[in-house]
N, C-alpha and C positions, 0 to 999 in steps of 0.2 A: 412228180409222184403219181398224180392222177393219170398222166399219159402212160406211165409204166404199168399201172393197174389195168388200164383199159387194154393195153397191148397184150398182157398176160391172159386177160379174160378172153380176148379174141382168139389168141393162139390155142387156148384150152378148148374153146368151142369148136375150132376147126379140127382139133384132134379127138373130139368127142369125149373130153374129160371135164368133169364138173370143177368149177373154180369158185372159191370164196375168198374175198379179199381179207387181209389180216384185220382190217378195221371191223368188218362184219363178223369175223370169227371171234373176236374178242368182246363183242357187244354183250353186256349182261342181260340175263333174262329178268324182266320186271313184271311182277304180278301185282295187280291192283285189288285191294281188299276193302270192301265197304261194310260198315256196321253202325248200329244206332246208339251205342252205349256212350255214356258221358265220360269226360276225362277223369282219370283216377279210379274208375270203376274196376271191379275185379275182372270182368271180361276184357275191358280195355287194356289193362296192364298185362294180361295174359297174351294178348296179341302183340303187344309191344315186345314182350319177351320172345315170342315166336319169331318176329321179324329179326331181332338181334341174333338169335341162334341160327336162323337160316343164312343170314348174311355172313356170320362168322364161319360156319361150317363149309360154305361154298366159296370162301375167299371173295365174297361180294360178287360172285358170278351170277347169283340169284339175289334179287332185291325185292323186298315187299314194300309196296306203297300203301299206307293205311289212310283211309278216309273215315274217321269216327264221327260220333255225335250226329247221325242222320245227315251228314254232308251230301251223300248221294241218295238220300231217301230212307224210308222206313225199312224194317226187316223184309217186308213183302216186296217192296220195290227193288231192293238190291238182289234179293234171291231170284226174282223174275229176270233181272239183268244177267245174273250168273247162268241161269238156265238158257237164256238166249245167246250167251257168249259175248255180250257187250261188256261184261265185267268178269274178271277172273275168279274172284272169291267173294262170298257173302257170308255174314254171320247172322243167324236168325234164332230167336228164342223158340223153344219147342212149341209153345201155344200158337205162335204165328206161322208155324209150318203145317198146321192142321189143314189149311186151305190147299196145300200142295199134295199132301197124302194123309188120309185119315189115320194111318198107322201111327203118326206122331201124337195122336190124341192119347196114346197109352200113358204118357207122362202127365197129361192134364188131369187124369182121373183123380178125384179127391182122395188124399191119404193113401195113394197106391204105394208110396214109399215113405219111410220115416227116417228122421235124422240119425237115430241110433244105429241104423243099418247102412250108413253112407259108405263105409269102406268096402262092404260086400258089393254094393252097387258099382263103385269105382272099378273093382276087380273085374266085374262082368262087362263093363263098358270098354275096358282096355283090351281084353282078348276073350275069345270064346264065343259060344253060340249067340249071346245077346248082341255082341258087337257085330257078328256076321249078319244077323238078321237086320240090324239097323243100317248097315252098309248097303244091303240089298234094297232097302227102302229108298235110300238116297239115289242109288243107281237107276231105280225105276222111274225117277223123275229127272234124269239127265244130269245128276250131280254126283260128286265124289266127296264123301265125308272125310275131312282131314283131322278135326279136333273136336271132341265133345267137351266143350268148356263148361266149367262149373258156373252156374248162375246163383242158385240157392232156393230157399223156401220163401214163399210169399206170405205176407201177413196183411190183414186188413188195416187200413189207416183212414182217418176221416179229417176233414177240414174244419168241422164245427161240433158235431154231436159226440159226446163221450160214448165209448163202447166198452162195456164191462162183461157182456155176455152175448150169446147168440141173438137174443131177442132185440138187442139194441141195434142190430143191423137192419131190422125191418124197415122197409120203405126208403132206404137210402139209395140215391142215384149213384151207381158205382161204375167207374171206368173199367172196361174189360178189353182184352184183345179180341181178334176175330174168332178165337177158338170157340166152337159151339159148346164144348164141355165147360169152359170157363163161364160162358153165359148161363148155362144150365145150373151150375153150382150157385151162382149169384141168385138166380131165380128161386132155387130151393130154399135159400136162406131168407127169402122174402125181400130181397133187394131188387132194384130196377136197373138192369144192366144196360150200359151204353158203350158199344164198341167204338173206341176212339184211338187214333194213331198216337203212338208214344210221344212224338214231338209236340202234340197239341194238348197233352194232358195237364201240364202245369197251368196253362191259360184256362182250361176248362175248370180246374179246381179254384183258381183265383176268381173267376167270374161266376162261380156257382152253378155252372152247367152240370157238374157232377159234385157229389158230396164226399166220395170215397174212392179208393182204389185198393188193389192188392199187389204188393210187390216186396222185394227184399229191402231191408233197411239200407243196405249198401248203395243200391241204385238210387233210392229215393233221396238219400243224403247227397250223393254225388251230383244228382240232377237238380239239387237245391229245392226239392219239393218240401223240405222241412220248413221253408219260409211260409208255406200256406197250410201246413198240417198242424193239428192240435192233439190228436188222440191216436192210439194204436193198440191192437190186440194181437198177441203172438199166436195166430191161428194156424200157421204152417200148413195151410190147406192145400197147397199145390207146390210141387217141386218142378223147377225148370232148369234146362241147360241152354246154352247158346252153342249151336252147332256150326262150326266153320265148314263151309261147303265150297267146292270148286267145280267149275264147268267140267263135266266128265270128258268131253272131247279134248279140252285143253290139257287135262291131266294125262290122258292117253298119249298126247303129243310130246310129253316130256321124256327125256332119256331115263333109263333105270337109275342112273347116278343121281339125277335131279330129284326123282321121286323118293329115293332113299334119304337124301338130305332133308327134304320137306317132312317126311314121315318121322325121322329121328328127332328133328327140331320140335315137331308138334308133340311128340311123346315127352320130351324133357320140359317143354314149356308148360304142358298140362300138369305135370307133377308139381312144378313150382307154383302154378296158378291156383291149384286146389289148396295148397297150404296157405297161400297169401289170402285166399278168399275167407278163411276162418278169421284171420286177423282183421281184415277190412270190415267184415260183418259186425264183429264185436266193437270195433272202433265206431262204426256208424250207429250202432245201438246206443253207445255212450253219447254220441253227438246229439241224438234225439233227446236224451235226458237233459243234456246241457242246455238245449234250447227250450226246455220246459214242456216238451211233448210227453204226455202221459202214456206209459206203456203198461198194458195189463197182461199178465201171464195167466192163462186159463188154468183152472184146477183140472185134475184128471176127469172129474165128472163133466165139466164143461167141454173138455175135448171130446168125450164120448158123445155129447150132444151135437157137436159140430159134425162128427162122423155120421151119426144117425140121420141128421138133417140132410146131409149131402149124398147119402147112399143111393137115393133114387137116380141122381145124376150119374153115379158110377154104373149102376145097373143098366141105365138107358144106353150108354155109349160103349160099354164093354163088348156088346155084341157087334159093334161096327169095327172093332179092332181085330186084326188077325189073332186067333186064339193062341197060337204058339208064341207070338211075341208077348202077349199079356202074361202068359205062364212064365216065360223066361224072366220077365221083370219081377213078377211076384215071388219067384224062387229066390231072388236076392234078398228078400225080406224075412227069410226063415232062419 
């Protein structure tokens, strides 16, 4: 067989005709995806659904190899690898994308979106000017946005001190991402921000390096941070997505059929993932309560205080974000 293939290849070369062996022609396309999220998390299960759909729709001619739970490094590490082309796909939270483009800080702005307007936000992310603007941001840093995965609203949680109001956050050492907006929000609330990689946060809480963090109940529960947490307040101070990004040159190298399969699978997986996220967040909140973690729901007046306290951070960074992008996002809240 090997001699036959070699003979045909030589004959084709002499005739000036390109030759591809049947073995090479049938080789599936494998795309490697790295992300930091824990098993069972809403982002994780969304990418598992994406993998399933891509492989089904392509008849397994396209395969997705997933490396979750920081196996290949943090959001920043895998996104840098995707930029460099040493990794096909990376998923990063929007706060951790701020170091790649300040435009992504638009989602970090405190209370720039509200849970009651979530469906309007989804519609704008799926198609239209907001989606187009965000796609251009990704392309400007050498990446192609594939899927705007739901992550959720972050709440402040602590390992020791009870938190019943804004004043209780004062002087707490809080883990943040590298996002300058997130750091500024913590500072305006009187906290002491400490940017720490996600994979190191559990140990930092356990050892007392930090006293608090801000994240979704779902991720905190899946990552077993509930083992070291005691108190929570539903501040909903920041909304985040996890954006699935692909090396732009790698995307451009795909056939239109391959691109269509990936795009269709991402759209279907995202609709499923958003619905699943609601269930997982509710289940995680109940898991908090089952472990005896106190959860405080702020009154409307307390929420107004959160917004007022963090407004200087909003004002400071709004000017660093493209005005048209900020307006497009704010329009989804009307």
